[in-house]
Biopython code that builds the backbone (N, CA, C, O; Angstrom):
import numpy as np
from Bio.PDB.StructureBuilder import StructureBuilder

atoms = [
    (1, "ARG", "N", (-14.360, 18.957, -13.730)),
    (1, "ARG", "CA", (-13.114, 18.314, -14.043)),
    (1, "ARG", "C", (-13.186, 16.882, -13.660)),
    (1, "ARG", "O", (-13.809, 16.596, -12.638)),
    (2, "ALA", "N", (-12.652, 16.002, -14.322)),
    (2, "ALA", "CA", (-12.608, 14.555, -14.096)),
    (2, "ALA", "C", (-11.476, 14.290, -13.140)),
    (2, "ALA", "O", (-10.439, 14.948, -13.229)),
    (3, "LEU", "N", (-11.640, 13.305, -12.183)),
    (3, "LEU", "CA", (-10.599, 12.991, -11.228)),
    (3, "LEU", "C", (-9.635, 11.955, -12.072)),
    (3, "LEU", "O", (-10.046, 11.195, -12.949)),
    (4, "PRO", "N", (-8.327, 12.072, -11.650)),
    (4, "PRO", "CA", (-7.386, 11.066, -12.306)),
    (4, "PRO", "C", (-7.734, 9.664, -11.757)),
    (4, "PRO", "O", (-8.211, 9.424, -10.648)),
    (5, "ALA", "N", (-7.406, 8.769, -12.740)),
    (5, "ALA", "CA", (-7.781, 7.274, -12.391)),
    (5, "ALA", "C", (-6.788, 6.878, -11.229)),
    (5, "ALA", "O", (-5.618, 7.262, -11.229)),
    (6, "PRO", "N", (-7.329, 6.086, -10.238)),
    (6, "PRO", "CA", (-6.481, 5.681, -9.192)),
    (6, "PRO", "C", (-5.239, 4.844, -9.726)),
    (6, "PRO", "O", (-5.361, 4.062, -10.669)),
    (7, "GLN", "N", (-4.157, 5.036, -9.131)),
    (7, "GLN", "CA", (-2.981, 4.232, -9.515)),
    (7, "GLN", "C", (-2.876, 3.061, -8.681)),
    (7, "GLN", "O", (-3.156, 3.118, -7.483)),
    (8, "ALA", "N", (-2.453, 1.899, -9.298)),
    (8, "ALA", "CA", (-2.162, 0.589, -8.617)),
    (8, "ALA", "C", (-1.080, 0.798, -7.568)),
    (8, "ALA", "O", (-0.131, 1.555, -7.773)),
    (9, "SER", "N", (-1.235, 0.136, -6.481)),
    (9, "SER", "CA", (-0.116, 0.269, -5.414)),
    (9, "SER", "C", (1.107, -0.459, -5.853)),
    (9, "SER", "O", (1.073, -1.560, -6.402)),
    (10, "LEU", "N", (2.193, 0.215, -5.582)),
    (10, "LEU", "CA", (3.498, -0.393, -5.996)),
    (10, "LEU", "C", (3.798, -1.467, -4.950)),
    (10, "LEU", "O", (4.843, -2.095, -5.119)),
    (11, "ASP", "N", (3.086, -1.752, -3.962)),
    (11, "ASP", "CA", (3.282, -2.837, -3.046)),
    (11, "ASP", "C", (2.669, -4.180, -3.640)),
    (11, "ASP", "O", (3.184, -5.243, -3.293)),
    (12, "LEU", "N", (1.650, -4.181, -4.472)),
    (12, "LEU", "CA", (1.140, -5.410, -4.995)),
    (12, "LEU", "C", (2.088, -6.185, -5.728)),
    (12, "LEU", "O", (2.762, -5.692, -6.632)),
    (13, "GLY", "N", (2.173, -7.486, -5.341)),
    (13, "GLY", "CA", (3.120, -8.365, -6.004)),
    (13, "GLY", "C", (4.393, -8.537, -5.441)),
    (13, "GLY", "O", (5.222, -9.302, -5.934)),
    (14, "GLN", "N", (4.626, -7.749, -4.262)),
    (14, "GLN", "CA", (5.851, -7.738, -3.587)),
    (14, "GLN", "C", (5.858, -8.848, -2.591)),
    (14, "GLN", "O", (4.789, -9.192, -2.086)),
    (15, "THR", "N", (7.007, -9.453, -2.257)),
    (15, "THR", "CA", (7.064, -10.545, -1.282)),
    (15, "THR", "C", (7.378, -10.002, 0.136)),
    (15, "THR", "O", (8.118, -9.036, 0.326)),
    (16, "VAL", "N", (6.762, -10.694, 1.107)),
    (16, "VAL", "CA", (7.156, -10.294, 2.478)),
    (16, "VAL", "C", (7.523, -11.537, 3.184)),
    (16, "VAL", "O", (7.118, -12.621, 2.765)),
    (17, "ARG", "N", (8.337, -11.429, 4.333)),
    (17, "ARG", "CA", (8.812, -12.530, 5.096)),
    (17, "ARG", "C", (7.955, -12.513, 6.397)),
    (17, "ARG", "O", (7.954, -11.520, 7.124)),
    (18, "VAL", "N", (7.253, -13.587, 6.669)),
    (18, "VAL", "CA", (6.451, -13.726, 7.862)),
    (18, "VAL", "C", (7.257, -13.885, 9.070)),
    (18, "VAL", "O", (8.131, -14.752, 9.074)),
    (19, "GLN", "N", (7.062, -13.130, 10.123)),
    (19, "GLN", "CA", (7.761, -13.211, 11.378)),
    (19, "GLN", "C", (7.040, -14.093, 12.273)),
    (19, "GLN", "O", (7.635, -14.977, 12.890)),
    (20, "THR", "N", (5.716, -13.892, 12.387)),
    (20, "THR", "CA", (4.963, -14.607, 13.222)),
    (20, "THR", "C", (3.454, -14.784, 12.735)),
    (20, "THR", "O", (2.810, -13.808, 12.348)),
    (21, "TRP", "N", (2.944, -16.008, 12.769)),
    (21, "TRP", "CA", (1.544, -16.275, 12.501)),
    (21, "TRP", "C", (0.699, -16.260, 13.717)),
    (21, "TRP", "O", (1.106, -16.850, 14.717)),
    (22, "ARG", "N", (-0.403, -15.663, 13.727)),
    (22, "ARG", "CA", (-1.372, -15.821, 14.893)),
    (22, "ARG", "C", (-2.482, -16.782, 14.572)),
    (22, "ARG", "O", (-2.756, -17.090, 13.412)),
    (23, "ASP", "N", (-3.120, -17.253, 15.635)),
    (23, "ASP", "CA", (-4.160, -18.281, 15.527)),
    (23, "ASP", "C", (-5.319, -17.788, 14.679)),
    (23, "ASP", "O", (-6.029, -18.647, 14.156)),
    (24, "ASP", "N", (-5.587, -16.528, 14.485)),
    (24, "ASP", "CA", (-6.729, -15.960, 13.717)),
    (24, "ASP", "C", (-6.382, -15.740, 12.311)),
    (24, "ASP", "O", (-7.171, -15.130, 11.589)),
    (25, "GLY", "N", (-5.151, -16.232, 11.813)),
    (25, "GLY", "CA", (-4.716, -16.083, 10.424)),
    (25, "GLY", "C", (-4.041, -14.832, 10.157)),
    (25, "GLY", "O", (-3.536, -14.665, 9.047)),
    (26, "SER", "N", (-3.971, -13.897, 11.080)),
    (26, "SER", "CA", (-3.197, -12.576, 10.842)),
    (26, "SER", "C", (-1.701, -12.993, 11.180)),
    (26, "SER", "O", (-1.335, -14.009, 11.770)),
    (27, "ALA", "N", (-0.961, -12.010, 10.687)),
    (27, "ALA", "CA", (0.589, -12.306, 10.871)),
    (27, "ALA", "C", (1.213, -10.936, 11.092)),
    (27, "ALA", "O", (0.586, -9.886, 10.956)),
    (28, "ARG", "N", (2.440, -11.020, 11.427)),
    (28, "ARG", "CA", (3.342, -9.906, 11.541)),
    (28, "ARG", "C", (4.392, -10.240, 10.490)),
    (28, "ARG", "O", (4.979, -11.321, 10.516)),
    (29, "VAL", "N", (4.641, -9.261, 9.512)),
    (29, "VAL", "CA", (5.596, -9.478, 8.405)),
    (29, "VAL", "C", (6.668, -8.435, 8.336)),
    (29, "VAL", "O", (6.456, -7.299, 8.760)),
    (30, "GLU", "N", (7.762, -8.774, 7.837)),
    (30, "GLU", "CA", (8.732, -7.846, 7.542)),
    (30, "GLU", "C", (8.700, -7.420, 6.109)),
    (30, "GLU", "O", (8.745, -8.264, 5.213)),
    (31, "TYR", "N", (8.616, -6.016, 5.840)),
    (31, "TYR", "CA", (8.538, -5.500, 4.555)),
    (31, "TYR", "C", (9.109, -4.091, 4.607)),
    (31, "TYR", "O", (8.809, -3.316, 5.515)),
    (32, "ARG", "N", (9.910, -3.786, 3.649)),
    (32, "ARG", "CA", (10.432, -2.377, 3.478)),
    (32, "ARG", "C", (11.146, -1.977, 4.760)),
    (32, "ARG", "O", (11.067, -0.814, 5.156)),
    (33, "GLY", "N", (11.879, -2.950, 5.461)),
    (33, "GLY", "CA", (12.737, -2.544, 6.605)),
    (33, "GLY", "C", (12.000, -2.412, 7.877)),
    (33, "GLY", "O", (12.609, -2.011, 8.869)),
    (34, "THR", "N", (10.749, -2.711, 7.944)),
    (34, "THR", "CA", (9.965, -2.570, 9.194)),
    (34, "THR", "C", (8.936, -3.785, 9.289)),
    (34, "THR", "O", (8.886, -4.656, 8.420)),
    (35, "GLN", "N", (8.201, -3.771, 10.306)),
    (35, "GLN", "CA", (7.258, -4.826, 10.593)),
    (35, "GLN", "C", (5.866, -4.200, 10.319)),
    (35, "GLN", "O", (5.646, -3.020, 10.594)),
    (36, "TRP", "N", (4.913, -5.030, 9.759)),
    (36, "TRP", "CA", (3.550, -4.691, 9.284)),
    (36, "TRP", "C", (2.662, -5.685, 9.795)),
    (36, "TRP", "O", (3.055, -6.842, 9.949)),
    (37, "ASP", "N", (1.310, -5.277, 10.117)),
    (37, "ASP", "CA", (0.309, -6.353, 10.306)),
    (37, "ASP", "C", (-0.133, -6.765, 8.873)),
    (37, "ASP", "O", (-0.107, -6.002, 7.907)),
    (38, "ALA", "N", (-0.553, -8.093, 8.846)),
    (38, "ALA", "CA", (-0.930, -8.636, 7.659)),
    (38, "ALA", "C", (-2.041, -9.612, 7.948)),
    (38, "ALA", "O", (-2.139, -10.161, 9.046)),
    (39, "GLU", "N", (-2.910, -9.829, 6.911)),
    (39, "GLU", "CA", (-3.969, -10.889, 6.908)),
    (39, "GLU", "C", (-3.992, -11.692, 5.663)),
    (39, "GLU", "O", (-3.726, -11.218, 4.559)),
    (40, "LEU", "N", (-4.310, -12.889, 5.877)),
    (40, "LEU", "CA", (-4.557, -13.801, 4.651)),
    (40, "LEU", "C", (-5.659, -13.176, 3.850)),
    (40, "LEU", "O", (-6.665, -12.816, 4.461)),
    (41, "ALA", "N", (-5.588, -13.006, 2.561)),
    (41, "ALA", "CA", (-6.593, -12.606, 1.699)),
    (41, "ALA", "C", (-7.589, -13.692, 1.575)),
    (41, "ALA", "O", (-8.758, -13.371, 1.366)),
    (42, "ASP", "N", (-7.269, -14.928, 1.678)),
    (42, "ASP", "CA", (-8.069, -16.011, 1.652)),
    (42, "ASP", "C", (-7.836, -16.846, 2.934)),
    (42, "ASP", "O", (-6.774, -17.461, 3.034)),
    (43, "THR", "N", (-8.746, -16.906, 3.906)),
    (43, "THR", "CA", (-8.501, -17.614, 5.185)),
    (43, "THR", "C", (-8.247, -19.024, 5.005)),
    (43, "THR", "O", (-7.647, -19.619, 5.899)),
    (44, "ALA", "N", (-8.633, -19.653, 3.943)),
    (44, "ALA", "CA", (-8.342, -21.067, 3.686)),
    (44, "ALA", "C", (-6.954, -21.323, 3.099)),
    (44, "ALA", "O", (-6.561, -22.480, 2.953)),
    (45, "ALA", "N", (-6.221, -20.302, 2.770)),
    (45, "ALA", "CA", (-4.914, -20.352, 1.999)),
    (45, "ALA", "C", (-3.929, -20.914, 3.071)),
    (45, "ALA", "O", (-4.019, -20.701, 4.281)),
    (46, "ALA", "N", (-2.965, -21.670, 2.443)),
    (46, "ALA", "CA", (-1.898, -22.215, 3.336)),
    (46, "ALA", "C", (-1.020, -21.074, 3.795)),
    (46, "ALA", "O", (-0.924, -20.030, 3.150)),
    (47, "ARG", "N", (-0.370, -21.309, 4.952)),
    (47, "ARG", "CA", (0.537, -20.261, 5.441)),
    (47, "ARG", "C", (1.971, -20.597, 5.066)),
    (47, "ARG", "O", (2.363, -21.762, 5.131)),
    (48, "ALA", "N", (2.738, -19.633, 4.688)),
    (48, "ALA", "CA", (4.144, -19.996, 4.329)),
    (48, "ALA", "C", (5.003, -18.817, 4.941)),
    (48, "ALA", "O", (4.505, -17.775, 5.368)),
    (49, "GLU", "N", (6.305, -19.098, 4.933)),
    (49, "GLU", "CA", (7.285, -18.149, 5.450)),
    (49, "GLU", "C", (7.397, -16.905, 4.570)),
    (49, "GLU", "O", (7.629, -15.793, 5.045)),
    (50, "THR", "N", (7.224, -17.137, 3.290)),
    (50, "THR", "CA", (7.304, -16.027, 2.315)),
    (50, "THR", "C", (5.837, -16.023, 1.613)),
    (50, "THR", "O", (5.294, -17.029, 1.157)),
    (51, "MET", "N", (5.320, -14.774, 1.608)),
    (51, "MET", "CA", (3.974, -14.500, 1.090)),
    (51, "MET", "C", (4.134, -13.319, 0.046)),
    (51, "MET", "O", (5.153, -12.639, -0.076)),
    (52, "VAL", "N", (3.003, -13.186, -0.664)),
    (52, "VAL", "CA", (2.980, -12.071, -1.686)),
    (52, "VAL", "C", (1.871, -11.116, -1.214)),
    (52, "VAL", "O", (0.840, -11.554, -0.703)),
    (53, "ILE", "N", (2.102, -9.791, -1.395)),
    (53, "ILE", "CA", (1.051, -8.753, -1.102)),
    (53, "ILE", "C", (0.045, -8.775, -2.228)),
    (53, "ILE", "O", (0.449, -8.624, -3.381)),
    (54, "VAL", "N", (-1.151, -8.942, -1.991)),
    (54, "VAL", "CA", (-2.227, -8.896, -2.975)),
    (54, "VAL", "C", (-3.271, -7.856, -2.816)),
    (54, "VAL", "O", (-4.217, -7.762, -3.597)),
    (55, "GLY", "N", (-3.072, -6.999, -1.694)),
    (55, "GLY", "CA", (-3.910, -5.860, -1.471)),
    (55, "GLY", "C", (-3.729, -5.255, -0.162)),
    (55, "GLY", "O", (-2.959, -5.817, 0.617)),
    (56, "THR", "N", (-4.329, -4.185, 0.196)),
    (56, "THR", "CA", (-4.150, -3.476, 1.520)),
    (56, "THR", "C", (-5.649, -3.143, 2.063)),
    (56, "THR", "O", (-6.621, -3.025, 1.317)),
    (57, "ARG", "N", (-5.679, -3.030, 3.255)),
    (57, "ARG", "CA", (-6.834, -2.521, 4.016)),
    (57, "ARG", "C", (-6.335, -1.659, 5.014)),
    (57, "ARG", "O", (-5.871, -2.140, 6.048)),
    (58, "GLY", "N", (-6.382, -0.274, 4.801)),
    (58, "GLY", "CA", (-5.766, 0.703, 5.627)),
    (58, "GLY", "C", (-4.182, 0.397, 5.535)),
    (58, "GLY", "O", (-3.573, 0.304, 4.469)),
    (59, "SER", "N", (-3.632, 0.260, 6.772)),
    (59, "SER", "CA", (-2.245, -0.053, 6.811)),
    (59, "SER", "C", (-1.969, -1.491, 6.988)),
    (59, "SER", "O", (-0.842, -1.867, 7.308)),
    (60, "THR", "N", (-2.983, -2.345, 6.788)),
    (60, "THR", "CA", (-2.815, -3.782, 6.986)),
    (60, "THR", "C", (-2.614, -4.378, 5.531)),
    (60, "THR", "O", (-3.363, -4.062, 4.606)),
    (61, "LEU", "N", (-1.554, -5.260, 5.386)),
    (61, "LEU", "CA", (-1.240, -5.880, 4.187)),
    (61, "LEU", "C", (-2.170, -7.079, 4.067)),
    (61, "LEU", "O", (-2.399, -7.775, 5.056)),
    (62, "LEU", "N", (-2.729, -7.345, 2.839)),
    (62, "LEU", "CA", (-3.443, -8.499, 2.540)),
    (62, "LEU", "C", (-2.473, -9.426, 1.769)),
    (62, "LEU", "O", (-1.934, -9.005, 0.745)),
    (63, "ILE", "N", (-2.239, -10.645, 2.217)),
    (63, "ILE", "CA", (-1.219, -11.525, 1.647)),
    (63, "ILE", "C", (-1.800, -12.858, 1.210)),
    (63, "ILE", "O", (-2.842, -13.310, 1.684)),
    (64, "ALA", "N", (-1.090, -13.447, 0.302)),
    (64, "ALA", "CA", (-1.388, -14.726, -0.256)),
    (64, "ALA", "C", (-0.151, -15.578, -0.500)),
    (64, "ALA", "O", (0.965, -15.059, -0.497)),
    (65, "GLY", "N", (-0.331, -16.875, -0.712)),
    (65, "GLY", "CA", (0.920, -17.673, -0.998)),
    (65, "GLY", "C", (1.522, -17.285, -2.443)),
    (65, "GLY", "O", (0.854, -16.790, -3.352)),
    (66, "PRO", "N", (2.791, -17.570, -2.497)),
    (66, "PRO", "CA", (3.478, -17.139, -3.760)),
    (66, "PRO", "C", (2.953, -17.700, -5.046)),
    (66, "PRO", "O", (3.190, -17.122, -6.106)),
    (67, "GLN", "N", (2.261, -18.787, -4.997)),
    (67, "GLN", "CA", (1.725, -19.392, -6.152)),
    (67, "GLN", "C", (0.379, -18.804, -6.481)),
    (67, "GLN", "O", (-0.148, -19.174, -7.530)),
    (68, "ALA", "N", (-0.212, -17.976, -5.749)),
    (68, "ALA", "CA", (-1.607, -17.409, -5.955)),
    (68, "ALA", "C", (-1.475, -16.391, -7.077)),
    (68, "ALA", "O", (-2.462, -15.765, -7.462)),
]
sb = StructureBuilder()
sb.init_structure("model")
sb.init_model(0)
sb.init_chain("A")
sb.init_seg("    ")
for serial, (resi, resn, name, xyz) in enumerate(atoms, 1):
    if name == "N":
        sb.init_residue(resn, " ", resi, " ")
    sb.init_atom(name, np.array(xyz, "f"), 0.0, 1.0, " ", f" {name:<3s}", serial, name[0])
structure = sb.get_structure()
């Protein structure tokens, strides 16, 4: 039997509001009514108050600027 194709995450493309930026580029963001750990997908990217989810690593959101 073939396995079904993995489905794209419904979180991809959603915006998050950054609560706190840390010196290492990680952040604490508000999304879906709670706070999540997040990391910049590209460590050279500019930090903003509103970012977009571009991936996940476990329960950590990978984020990028809205223009990415």
